[in-house]
C-alpha positions in Angstrom: 0.8 0.9 -23.7 0.7 3.5 -21.0 3.5 5.9 -20.8 5.1 6.9 -17.5 4.1 10.5 -18.1 0.4 9.4 -18.6 0.6 7.5 -15.3 2.0 10.5 -13.5 -0.9 12.6 -14.7 -3.4 10.1 -13.3 -1.5 9.9 -10.0 -1.3 13.7 -9.8 -5.1 13.9 -10.3 -5.6 11.3 -7.6 -3.3 13.2 -5.3 -5.3 16.4 -5.8 -8.6 14.6 -4.7 -9.9 14.8 -1.1 -9.5 11.8 1.1 -13.2 11.1 0.9 -13.1 10.5 -2.8 -9.6 9.1 -3.3 -9.7 6.5 -6.0 -7.7 3.8 -4.2 -7.9 0.9 -6.6 -7.3 2.9 -9.8 -4.5 4.8 -8.1 -2.8 1.5 -7.1 -3.3 0.3 -10.7 -1.7 3.5 -12.0 1.2 2.9 -9.7 1.8 -0.5 -11.3 1.5 1.0 -14.8 4.0 3.7 -13.8 6.4 1.0 -13.1 5.7 -1.0 -16.3 3.2 0.5 -18.7 3.4 -2.2 -21.3 0.9 -4.3 -19.4 -2.9 -4.5 -19.7 -4.7 -3.4 -16.4 -8.1 -4.8 -17.5 -7.5 -8.4 -16.2 -7.0 -6.8 -12.7 -10.3 -5.0 -13.1 -12.0 -8.2 -14.3 -10.7 -10.0 -11.2 -12.3 -7.5 -8.9 -15.5 -7.8 -10.9 -15.5 -11.5 -10.4 -14.7 -11.1 -6.7 -17.8 -8.8 -6.3 -20.0 -11.3 -8.1 -18.8 -14.2 -5.9 -19.2 -12.1 -2.8 -22.7 -11.2 -3.8 -23.7 -14.9 -4.1 -22.1 -15.9 -0.8 -23.6 -12.9 1.1 -27.0 -14.4 0.5 -26.3 -17.3 2.8 -23.1 -16.5 4.8 -22.0 -13.9 7.4 -20.1 -11.0 5.8 -16.7 -12.0 7.4 -17.1 -15.6 6.2 -18.2 -14.5 2.7 -15.1 -12.4 2.3 -12.8 -15.2 3.3 -14.6 -17.8 1.2 -15.0 -15.7 -1.9 -11.7 -14.0 -2.2 -9.4 -16.3 -0.2 -11.1 -19.6 -1.2 -12.8 -19.2 -4.6 -10.2 -16.8 -6.1 -7.2 -18.0 -4.1 -6.0 -14.5 -3.1 -3.4 -14.9 -0.4 0.2 -14.3 0.6 3.4 -15.4 -1.2 5.0 -17.7 1.3 7.8 -18.9 -0.9 9.2 -15.8 -2.5 8.2 -12.9 -0.2 10.9 -10.5 -1.4 9.8 -10.8 -5.1 9.0 -7.2 -6.3 5.9 -8.7 -8.0 4.3 -9.1 -4.5 3.8 -5.3 -4.2 2.7 -4.7 -7.8 -1.1 -4.7 -8.1 -1.2 -6.0 -11.7 1.3 -8.8 -10.9 -0.6 -9.6 -7.7 -3.9 -10.0 -9.7 -2.1 -12.2 -12.2 -0.4 -14.4 -9.6 -3.1 -14.3 -7.0 -0.3 -13.8 -4.5 1.3 -10.8 -2.9 1.9 -8.6 0.2 -0.9 -8.1 2.7 -1.2 -4.5 1.8 -1.5 -5.2 -2.0 -4.0 -7.9 -1.4 -5.8 -5.5 0.9 -6.5 -3.1 -1.9 -8.3 -5.9 -3.8 -10.3 -7.0 -0.7 -11.3 -3.5 0.1 -12.4 -2.7 -3.5 -14.4 -5.9 -3.9 -15.9 -5.8 -0.4 -17.1 -2.2 -0.7 -18.5 -2.7 -4.1 -20.5 -5.6 -2.7 -21.9 -3.3 0.0 -19.7 -4.2 2.9 -18.2 -1.8 5.4 -14.5 -2.5 5.2 -11.4 -0.5 6.1 -7.7 -0.9 6.0 -5.8 -1.1 9.3 -2.1 -0.2 9.6 -1.6 -2.8 12.3 2.0 -3.0 13.7 4.1 -5.1 11.3 1.2 -6.4 9.2 -1.6 -4.8 7.3 -5.1 -6.0 8.2 -8.7 -5.3 7.3 -11.5 -4.2 9.6 -15.0 -5.3 8.7 -18.0 -3.9 10.5 -20.6 -6.5 11.6 -23.7 -6.6 13.8 -21.5 -8.1 16.5 -18.9 -5.3 16.2 -15.7 -4.9 14.2 -13.8 -8.0 13.2 -10.2 -8.2 11.9 -9.4 -10.1 8.7 -6.0 -11.0 7.4 -5.8 -10.7 3.6 -2.4 -12.4 3.6 -4.1 -15.5 5.1 -6.9 -15.6 2.6 -9.1 -13.2 4.6 -9.1 -15.4 7.7 -10.6 -13.9 10.9 -8.0 -12.8 13.4 -9.2 -13.2 17.0 -8.6 -10.5 19.6 -6.1 -12.7 21.6 -4.1 -13.2 18.4 -4.1 -9.4 17.7 -2.7 -8.8 21.1 0.0 -11.5 20.6 0.9 -10.0 17.2 1.2 -6.5 18.7 3.5 -7.9 21.5 5.6 -9.7 18.9 5.9 -6.4 17.0 7.5 -4.8 20.0 4.6 -3.0 21.6 4.4 -2.9 25.4 1.5 -4.9 27.0 -0.5 -1.8 28.0 -0.5 -0.7 24.4 -0.9 -4.2 22.8 -4.1 -4.6 24.8 -5.6 -1.4 23.3 -7.2 -3.0 20.3 -9.7 -0.2 19.9 -6.7 2.0 19.1 -4.7 -0.5 17.1 -7.7 -1.3 14.9 -8.4 2.2 13.8 -9.0 2.3 10.0 -6.7 4.4 7.9 -7.6 6.4 4.8 -7.5 4.9 1.4 -4.7 7.3 0.4 -2.6 5.9 3.3 -3.2 2.4 2.1 -1.7 3.2 -1.3 1.1 5.2 0.2 2.0 2.4 2.5 2.2 0.0 -0.5 4.6 2.4 -2.2 6.6 2.6 1.0 6.9 -1.1 1.0 8.2 -1.0 -2.6 10.7 1.7 -1.6 12.1 -0.1 1.4 12.5 -3.4 -0.6 14.1 -1.6 -3.5 16.6 0.1 -1.2 17.5 -3.2 0.4 18.1 -4.7 -3.0 20.2 -1.7 -4.1 17.6 -1.0 -6.9 17.7 2.8 -6.4 16.0 3.6 -9.7 13.0 1.5 -8.7 13.2 3.1 -5.2 13.1 6.6 -6.8 10.0 5.8 -8.9 8.1 4.5 -5.9 9.0 7.6 -3.9 8.0 9.8 -6.8 4.6 8.1 -6.9 4.2 9.0 -3.2 5.1 12.6 -3.9 2.3 12.7 -6.6 -0.3 11.0 -4.4 0.5 13.2 -1.3 1.8 16.5 -2.8 1.9 18.4 0.5 4.2 15.8 2.3 7.9 16.4 2.3 8.9 12.9 3.2 8.7 11.4 -0.3 11.2 14.1 -1.5 13.7 13.1 1.2 13.4 9.5 -0.1 13.8 10.7 -3.7 16.9 12.5 -2.7 18.3 9.3 -1.0 17.5 7.2 -4.0 19.1 9.7 -6.4 22.2 9.8 -4.2 22.3 6.0 -4.3 22.5 6.3 -8.1 25.2 8.9 -8.0 22.8 11.6 -9.3 24.0 14.2 -6.7 22.6 17.3 -8.5 19.2 15.6 -8.6 19.5 14.7 -5.0 20.1 18.4 -4.1 17.0 19.4 -6.1 14.9 16.9 -4.2 16.2 18.1 -0.9 15.2 21.7 -1.9 11.7 20.4 -2.7 11.5 18.8 0.7 12.6 21.9 2.5 10.2 24.1 0.4 7.3 22.0 1.7 8.2 23.1 5.2 9.4 19.9 6.9 12.6 18.2 8.1 14.7 21.4 7.7 17.5 20.1 9.9 17.7 16.7 8.2 17.5 18.3 4.8 20.4 20.6 5.7 22.5 17.7 6.9 21.8 15.6 3.8 22.5 18.6 1.5 25.8 19.2 3.2 26.7 15.5 2.8 25.8 15.5 -0.9 27.7 18.7 -1.5 30.8 17.2 0.0 30.5 14.4 -2.4 30.2 16.8 -5.3 33.4 18.7 -4.4 
């Protein structure tokens, strides 16, 4: 049993670490434990160990991009949840490891951890509308889709996806820009953003607040999580707590105008 306070201590320590040594996989596991600490995280760790082992075997005879797809997407069956995509379990790393199904960003954490431990050069890509992976090969960088079992995404499909996401043609063709790898911290933050957005859509404001608080711990100098904490508390009717969160956001030096507007709205509700 892991208490929420213990998880917050681990997340705060991760948040204090520099980007170059950010513990992505363990931070994502701690996020899941922060949500429900009654679970055992060791099966998730063992799944990654197995993925590393299978990758090592396949890398002896297969190209790196093929080995990733076959080991994680084929052998272990890690892929997207096509039937219940809004299920909160799809964004929870422990649940994703148990079900072998989840969001692209949650699966990406597993692909990144296993691939790097197997010696591959992998990065996460915040591609418009869909998280992808970038693997470096002798022929150059190749995009992989963890939601589709690690399948290779050809450049023409990347452009098509970018256009479908609303980018103009001159931008959608700039794959060198669209395929820039993001930091491991940003990978975990984006996963928590997904949880927040889904929780708000479902009216689950307590879960939304927890996910925003995890972002505040993982990126302590960013004011945006505190704005989301304020919105989640307001959704619960916790108006005094919402004002406290808005004060924290403003103290971090950002969004003063928005914070002032939100503070005035909350105060009117209090009166």
